[in-house]
One Martini backbone bead per residue (centre of mass of N, CA, C, O) as a GRO file, in nm:
protein
  334
    1MET     BB    1  -4.586  24.032   8.455
    2GLY     BB    2  -4.708  24.322   8.440
    3GLU     BB    3  -4.756  24.639   8.629
    4ARG     BB    4  -4.581  24.599   8.863
    5ALA     BB    5  -4.387  24.755   9.075
    6PRO     BB    6  -4.123  24.764   9.246
    7PRO     BB    7  -4.077  24.783   9.591
    8GLY     BB    8  -3.754  24.817   9.531
    9THR     BB    9  -3.430  24.972   9.493
   10PHE     BB   10  -3.126  24.812   9.412
   11HIS     BB   11  -2.781  24.907   9.434
   12GLY     BB   12  -2.485  24.928   9.354
   13GLY     BB   13  -2.225  25.083   9.551
   14ASP     BB   14  -2.359  25.085   9.860
   15LEU     BB   15  -2.167  25.130  10.143
   16ASP     BB   16  -2.365  25.245  10.347
   17ALA     BB   17  -2.547  24.999  10.351
   18ALA     BB   18  -2.338  24.798  10.428
   19ARG     BB   19  -2.262  24.928  10.697
   20ASN     BB   20  -2.546  24.898  10.823
   21LEU     BB   21  -2.557  24.589  10.803
   22PHE     BB   22  -2.216  24.577  10.875
   23PRO     BB   23  -2.067  24.738  11.133
   24ASN     BB   24  -1.825  24.498  11.192
   25ALA     BB   25  -1.673  24.525  10.949
   26PRO     BB   26  -1.403  24.531  10.768
   27GLU     BB   27  -1.159  24.750  10.672
   28PRO     BB   28  -1.186  24.766  10.360
   29TRP     BB   29  -1.398  24.735  10.134
   30LEU     BB   30  -1.530  24.494   9.906
   31ASP     BB   31  -1.666  24.587   9.594
   32LEU     BB   32  -1.897  24.356   9.410
   33SER     BB   33  -2.182  24.511   9.330
   34THR     BB   34  -2.055  24.578   9.053
   35GLY     BB   35  -2.007  24.637   8.679
   36ILE     BB   36  -1.691  24.731   8.707
   37ASN     BB   37  -1.401  24.787   8.608
   38PRO     BB   38  -1.122  24.723   8.822
   39VAL     BB   39  -0.929  24.823   8.570
   40PRO     BB   40  -0.833  25.119   8.486
   41TYR     BB   41  -0.770  25.355   8.301
   42PRO     BB   42  -0.473  25.521   8.205
   43LEU     BB   43  -0.463  25.837   8.277
   44PRO     BB   44  -0.361  26.120   8.187
   45THR     BB   45  -0.254  26.426   8.233
   46PHE     BB   46  -0.428  26.702   8.269
   47GLU     BB   47  -0.512  26.998   8.186
   48ALA     BB   48  -0.614  27.259   8.367
   49SER     BB   49  -0.848  27.347   8.168
   50ALA     BB   50  -1.046  27.111   8.220
   51PHE     BB   51  -1.124  27.250   8.503
   52GLN     BB   52  -1.146  27.583   8.443
   53ARG     BB   53  -1.326  27.543   8.190
   54LEU     BB   54  -1.552  27.542   7.968
   55PRO     BB   55  -1.676  27.363   7.741
   56SER     BB   56  -1.656  27.328   7.416
   57ALA     BB   57  -1.791  27.257   7.114
   58PHE     BB   58  -1.524  27.128   7.002
   59ASP     BB   59  -1.492  26.921   7.234
   60LEU     BB   60  -1.761  26.776   7.189
   61LEU     BB   61  -1.716  26.689   6.898
   62ALA     BB   62  -1.461  26.520   6.942
   63LEU     BB   63  -1.598  26.315   7.120
   64LYS     BB   64  -1.823  26.226   6.914
   65ARG     BB   65  -1.626  26.118   6.714
   66ALA     BB   66  -1.492  25.902   6.894
   67ALA     BB   67  -1.764  25.755   6.953
   68ALA     BB   68  -1.845  25.685   6.661
   69THR     BB   69  -1.598  25.509   6.610
   70ALA     BB   70  -1.616  25.310   6.859
   71TYR     BB   71  -1.955  25.241   6.799
   72GLY     BB   72  -2.051  25.275   6.482
   73ALA     BB   73  -2.128  25.538   6.392
   74PRO     BB   74  -2.163  25.742   6.124
   75GLY     BB   75  -2.156  26.010   6.330
   76PRO     BB   76  -2.175  26.276   6.544
   77GLU     BB   77  -2.481  26.334   6.486
   78HIS     BB   78  -2.541  26.031   6.625
   79VAL     BB   79  -2.447  26.177   6.907
   80ALA     BB   80  -2.510  26.167   7.256
   81ALA     BB   81  -2.378  26.332   7.527
   82ALA     BB   82  -2.328  26.233   7.882
   83PRO     BB   83  -2.365  26.205   8.246
   84GLY     BB   84  -2.431  25.921   8.176
   85SER     BB   85  -2.663  25.664   8.120
   86GLN     BB   86  -2.880  25.731   8.341
   87ILE     BB   87  -2.977  26.004   8.221
   88LEU     BB   88  -3.088  25.869   7.971
   89ILE     BB   89  -3.302  25.700   8.101
   90GLU     BB   90  -3.447  25.962   8.214
   91THR     BB   91  -3.487  26.132   7.935
   92LEU     BB   92  -3.648  25.972   7.720
   93PRO     BB   93  -3.937  25.971   7.846
   94ARG     BB   94  -3.956  26.304   7.821
   95LEU     BB   95  -3.983  26.288   7.484
   96ARG     BB   96  -4.261  26.161   7.527
   97SER     BB   97  -4.556  26.068   7.492
   98ALA     BB   98  -4.793  25.879   7.586
   99SER     BB   99  -4.702  25.526   7.629
  100ARG     BB  100  -4.649  25.191   7.524
  101VAL     BB  101  -4.437  24.992   7.736
  102ALA     BB  102  -4.166  24.752   7.691
  103VAL     BB  103  -3.991  24.548   7.933
  104VAL     BB  104  -3.726  24.340   7.938
  105GLU     BB  105  -3.739  24.067   8.170
  106PRO     BB  106  -3.504  24.071   8.372
  107THR     BB  107  -3.377  24.391   8.497
  108TYR     BB  108  -3.298  24.700   8.506
  109ALA     BB  109  -3.521  24.893   8.698
  110GLU     BB  110  -3.495  25.191   8.585
  111HIS     BB  111  -3.651  25.174   8.324
  112ALA     BB  112  -3.942  25.135   8.419
  113MET     BB  113  -3.943  25.364   8.623
  114ALA     BB  114  -3.889  25.606   8.418
  115TRP     BB  115  -4.145  25.565   8.251
  116ARG     BB  116  -4.351  25.585   8.488
  117ARG     BB  117  -4.272  25.868   8.585
  118ALA     BB  118  -4.363  25.989   8.287
  119GLY     BB  119  -4.656  25.841   8.228
  120HIS     BB  120  -4.629  25.552   8.137
  121ALA     BB  121  -4.727  25.239   8.003
  122VAL     BB  122  -4.606  24.955   8.173
  123GLU     BB  123  -4.467  24.635   8.046
  124THR     BB  124  -4.355  24.330   8.143
  125VAL     BB  125  -4.140  24.110   7.957
  126ALA     BB  126  -3.969  23.809   7.832
  127GLU     BB  127  -3.983  23.914   7.534
  128VAL     BB  128  -3.939  24.038   7.237
  129PRO     BB  129  -4.167  24.216   7.085
  130THR     BB  130  -4.397  24.208   6.777
  131ALA     BB  131  -4.622  24.355   6.860
  132GLU     BB  132  -4.834  24.651   6.798
  133ARG     BB  133  -4.906  24.756   7.115
  134PHE     BB  134  -4.624  24.905   7.105
  135ASP     BB  135  -4.414  25.211   7.120
  136VAL     BB  136  -4.203  25.078   7.329
  137VAL     BB  137  -3.880  24.915   7.347
  138VAL     BB  138  -3.686  24.760   7.611
  139VAL     BB  139  -3.339  24.664   7.603
  140VAL     BB  140  -3.084  24.448   7.750
  141SER     BB  141  -2.754  24.428   7.577
  142PRO     BB  142  -2.643  24.288   7.786
  143ASN     BB  143  -2.774  24.157   8.061
  144ASN     BB  144  -2.921  24.266   8.380
  145PRO     BB  145  -2.790  23.979   8.536
  146ASP     BB  146  -2.768  23.733   8.289
  147GLY     BB  147  -2.623  23.819   7.999
  148ARG     BB  148  -2.819  23.842   7.780
  149ILE     BB  149  -2.835  23.809   7.429
  150HIS     BB  150  -2.997  23.966   7.173
  151ALA     BB  151  -3.100  23.916   6.876
  152ALA     BB  152  -3.063  24.112   6.600
  153ASP     BB  153  -3.316  24.018   6.431
  154VAL     BB  154  -3.517  24.076   6.649
  155LEU     BB  155  -3.463  24.376   6.682
  156VAL     BB  156  -3.513  24.459   6.392
  157ARG     BB  157  -3.814  24.377   6.383
  158SER     BB  158  -3.900  24.568   6.606
  159ALA     BB  159  -3.800  24.827   6.481
  160SER     BB  160  -3.989  24.815   6.237
  161THR     BB  161  -4.251  24.815   6.368
  162LEU     BB  162  -4.209  25.087   6.518
  163ALA     BB  163  -4.148  25.275   6.277
  164ALA     BB  164  -4.438  25.258   6.141
  165LYS     BB  165  -4.545  25.427   6.432
  166GLY     BB  166  -4.325  25.607   6.578
  167GLY     BB  167  -4.141  25.449   6.745
  168LEU     BB  168  -3.916  25.281   7.001
  169LEU     BB  169  -3.588  25.157   7.043
  170VAL     BB  170  -3.426  25.037   7.335
  171VAL     BB  171  -3.055  24.977   7.373
  172ASP     BB  172  -2.883  24.859   7.640
  173GLU     BB  173  -2.506  24.862   7.611
  174ALA     BB  174  -2.322  24.883   7.881
  175PHE     BB  175  -2.189  24.551   7.841
  176ALA     BB  176  -2.051  24.538   7.527
  177ASP     BB  177  -1.739  24.606   7.490
  178LEU     BB  178  -1.620  24.312   7.616
  179GLU     BB  179  -1.758  24.142   7.415
  180ASP     BB  180  -1.774  23.908   7.157
  181GLU     BB  181  -2.085  23.954   7.156
  182GLY     BB  182  -2.364  24.112   6.974
  183THR     BB  183  -2.516  24.435   6.838
  184ALA     BB  184  -2.305  24.644   6.700
  185GLY     BB  185  -2.356  24.582   6.381
  186ALA     BB  186  -2.638  24.652   6.374
  187GLU     BB  187  -2.941  24.778   6.201
  188PHE     BB  188  -3.221  24.955   6.328
  189GLY     BB  189  -3.254  25.238   6.253
  190PRO     BB  190  -3.429  25.540   6.332
  191SER     BB  191  -3.613  25.382   6.573
  192ALA     BB  192  -3.337  25.406   6.756
  193VAL     BB  193  -3.153  25.347   7.066
  194ARG     BB  194  -2.819  25.357   7.202
  195LEU     BB  195  -2.657  25.262   7.507
  196ARG     BB  196  -2.351  25.382   7.666
  197SER     BB  197  -2.080  25.299   7.896
  198PHE     BB  198  -1.789  25.421   7.997
  199GLY     BB  199  -1.725  25.358   8.298
  200LYS     BB  200  -1.744  25.048   8.301
  201THR     BB  201  -1.520  24.973   8.090
  202TYR     BB  202  -1.292  25.205   8.219
  203GLY     BB  203  -1.324  25.232   8.540
  204LEU     BB  204  -1.497  25.556   8.550
  205ALA     BB  205  -1.767  25.629   8.690
  206GLY     BB  206  -1.710  25.904   8.833
  207LEU     BB  207  -1.717  26.083   8.561
  208ARG     BB  208  -1.970  26.069   8.393
  209LEU     BB  209  -2.020  25.873   8.100
  210GLY     BB  210  -2.231  25.886   7.804
  211PHE     BB  211  -2.425  25.732   7.523
  212ALA     BB  212  -2.620  25.815   7.230
  213LEU     BB  213  -2.741  25.622   6.954
  214THR     BB  214  -2.870  25.795   6.673
  215GLU     BB  215  -3.057  25.996   6.526
  216PRO     BB  216  -3.008  26.335   6.485
  217ALA     BB  217  -3.277  26.445   6.602
  218LEU     BB  218  -3.267  26.297   6.875
  219ALA     BB  219  -2.986  26.386   6.969
  220ARG     BB  220  -3.068  26.685   6.984
  221ARG     BB  221  -3.296  26.644   7.193
  222ILE     BB  222  -3.123  26.536   7.420
  223GLU     BB  223  -2.931  26.773   7.448
  224ALA     BB  224  -3.137  26.984   7.511
  225ALA     BB  225  -3.235  26.850   7.775
  226LEU     BB  226  -2.951  26.862   7.917
  227GLY     BB  227  -2.794  27.092   7.820
  228PRO     BB  228  -2.536  27.278   7.883
  229TRP     BB  229  -2.255  27.130   7.986
  230ALA     BB  230  -2.304  26.820   8.063
  231VAL     BB  231  -2.012  26.773   8.000
  232SER     BB  232  -1.708  26.755   8.125
  233GLY     BB  233  -1.388  26.823   8.086
  234PRO     BB  234  -1.268  26.554   8.211
  235ALA     BB  235  -1.454  26.366   8.049
  236ILE     BB  236  -1.356  26.445   7.770
  237ALA     BB  237  -1.066  26.385   7.803
  238ALA     BB  238  -1.098  26.086   7.870
  239GLY     BB  239  -1.246  26.004   7.610
  240LEU     BB  240  -1.012  26.094   7.412
  241ALA     BB  241  -0.805  25.891   7.530
  242ALA     BB  242  -0.974  25.605   7.532
  243LEU     BB  243  -1.152  25.548   7.264
  244PRO     BB  244  -0.897  25.507   7.066
  245ASP     BB  245  -0.790  25.256   7.253
  246THR     BB  246  -0.792  24.947   7.118
  247ALA     BB  247  -0.574  24.793   7.266
  248TRP     BB  248  -0.672  24.820   7.549
  249LEU     BB  249  -0.953  24.693   7.509
  250GLY     BB  250  -0.856  24.414   7.422
  251GLU     BB  251  -0.694  24.352   7.684
  252ALA     BB  252  -0.934  24.387   7.879
  253ALA     BB  253  -1.119  24.170   7.763
  254ALA     BB  254  -0.919  23.926   7.806
  255ALA     BB  255  -0.869  23.962   8.112
  256ARG     BB  256  -1.170  23.962   8.211
  257ALA     BB  257  -1.235  23.677   8.107
  258ARG     BB  258  -1.036  23.540   8.293
  259ASP     BB  259  -1.167  23.646   8.555
  260ALA     BB  260  -1.448  23.514   8.505
  261ALA     BB  261  -1.343  23.222   8.507
  262ARG     BB  262  -1.227  23.232   8.794
  263LEU     BB  263  -1.493  23.289   8.931
  264ASP     BB  264  -1.649  23.050   8.845
  265ARG     BB  265  -1.465  22.850   8.995
  266MET     BB  266  -1.515  22.968   9.278
  267ILE     BB  267  -1.822  22.936   9.294
  268LEU     BB  268  -1.836  22.634   9.246
  269ARG     BB  269  -1.668  22.558   9.502
  270GLY     BB  270  -1.893  22.722   9.680
  271GLY     BB  271  -2.192  22.596   9.544
  272GLY     BB  272  -2.252  22.729   9.287
  273ARG     BB  273  -2.471  22.850   9.018
  274ILE     BB  274  -2.442  22.945   8.701
  275VAL     BB  275  -2.678  23.195   8.534
  276GLY     BB  276  -2.472  23.437   8.456
  277GLY     BB  277  -2.325  23.705   8.248
  278THR     BB  278  -2.021  23.885   8.227
  279VAL     BB  279  -1.700  24.000   8.229
  280LEU     BB  280  -1.800  24.194   8.499
  281PHE     BB  281  -2.007  23.961   8.581
  282ARG     BB  282  -2.161  23.719   8.812
  283THR     BB  283  -2.436  23.484   8.825
  284ALA     BB  284  -2.576  23.314   9.117
  285THR     BB  285  -2.676  23.019   9.290
  286PHE     BB  286  -2.779  22.930   9.627
  287ALA     BB  287  -2.882  22.754   9.887
  288ASP     BB  288  -2.746  22.996  10.090
  289GLY     BB  289  -2.770  23.303  10.006
  290PRO     BB  290  -2.833  23.472  10.267
  291SER     BB  291  -2.584  23.355  10.430
  292LEU     BB  292  -2.363  23.440  10.230
  293PHE     BB  293  -2.417  23.736  10.231
  294ARG     BB  294  -2.346  23.758  10.534
  295ARG     BB  295  -2.058  23.647  10.529
  296LEU     BB  296  -1.948  23.859  10.338
  297GLY     BB  297  -2.032  24.106  10.505
  298GLU     BB  298  -1.867  24.029  10.760
  299ALA     BB  299  -1.589  24.043  10.562
  300GLY     BB  300  -1.625  24.304  10.365
  301ILE     BB  301  -1.827  24.190  10.133
  302TYR     BB  302  -1.993  24.320   9.847
  303VAL     BB  303  -2.295  24.214   9.705
  304ARG     BB  304  -2.552  24.132   9.486
  305ARG     BB  305  -2.880  24.139   9.559
  306PHE     BB  306  -3.226  23.972   9.540
  307PRO     BB  307  -3.517  23.977   9.699
  308GLU     BB  308  -3.688  23.822   9.483
  309ARG     BB  309  -3.395  23.631   9.471
  310PRO     BB  310  -3.232  23.496   9.736
  311ALA     BB  311  -3.035  23.282   9.588
  312GLN     BB  312  -2.918  23.539   9.437
  313LEU     BB  313  -2.584  23.640   9.315
  314ARG     BB  314  -2.362  23.917   9.241
  315PHE     BB  315  -2.035  23.931   9.091
  316GLY     BB  316  -1.762  24.098   9.087
  317LEU     BB  317  -1.437  24.198   9.023
  318PRO     BB  318  -1.140  24.174   9.142
  319PRO     BB  319  -0.831  24.365   9.134
  320ASP     BB  320  -0.652  24.167   9.313
  321LYS     BB  321  -0.477  23.927   9.481
  322ALA     BB  322  -0.585  23.997   9.763
  323THR     BB  323  -0.900  24.003   9.683
  324TRP     BB  324  -0.913  23.715   9.585
  325CYS     BB  325  -0.833  23.575   9.856
  326ARG     BB  326  -1.059  23.700  10.022
  327LEU     BB  327  -1.293  23.565   9.863
  328SER     BB  328  -1.199  23.259   9.885
  329ARG     BB  329  -1.228  23.229  10.199
  330VAL     BB  330  -1.546  23.245  10.185
  331LEU     BB  331  -1.606  23.031   9.940
  332LYS     BB  332  -1.529  22.807  10.092
  333PRO     BB  333  -1.611  22.528  10.193
  334VAL     BB  334  -1.811  22.432  10.495
   0.00000   0.00000   0.00000
């Protein structure tokens, strides 16, 4: 796949871009361009102190304990907390000297871009490499946008090869929490870091909270690079409320899986072919992808498009009955 960087990076959630594209679309917009849980965790009322004082070391340690339990890390010393997983994607490349990096694609474009910006030699590959010519391997599992889950034994072998040379395996598990299968139980060893996104799972992306799960020395380096008070008091309070609530997580996973199946049926009726996804988004190809994107936009519905694959669109989940009906009206066969 070569060394070429993508010509431009398109992100979901950019309603300013949607309004520029479709200035006459009805408001409010229905934003289906992200993979964020549309039914957020019901946060309790926070104490005023969460907003008024700087977070303490005790607060942060409590959050990391909760994250270690939720994500299966050995303990809080294996957790680095951050203001979102995106900042972790940006930080990791700055912690290594110039390296040969493999990014398994097609996937979230920011990974390759972050390593390139930090001066590394990046090559995009179609499969997890086992060859010894790379120092860093980056994998997204479940993958965005096709939902592909990479086999744990393949990742373990890659991690072992990298460990022998002081390399690093990066596994972005931003969409793993609500999936039935994945790599959560695998042990990748000390030369690996896993990234988790709190905001996507709990529908609270605006809080900006994410975690890196890794060996203690790297966790400390990540937090040192982020600096003091990187995670806000409200984000810590939200994490402490939501992460231990396994009952809510199980119910959310089941409900979103039903929603994803409903969306699949709607897409198929509209002439699409499902090519992948997770329970938080579905990716499909359409014979008239660009014209469908336009029809949706003119109706005030924003979905994720891929300029390099114009037939392909990615749909997030509508939050309620009214928005499901709104999407259905546009996707009905014409």
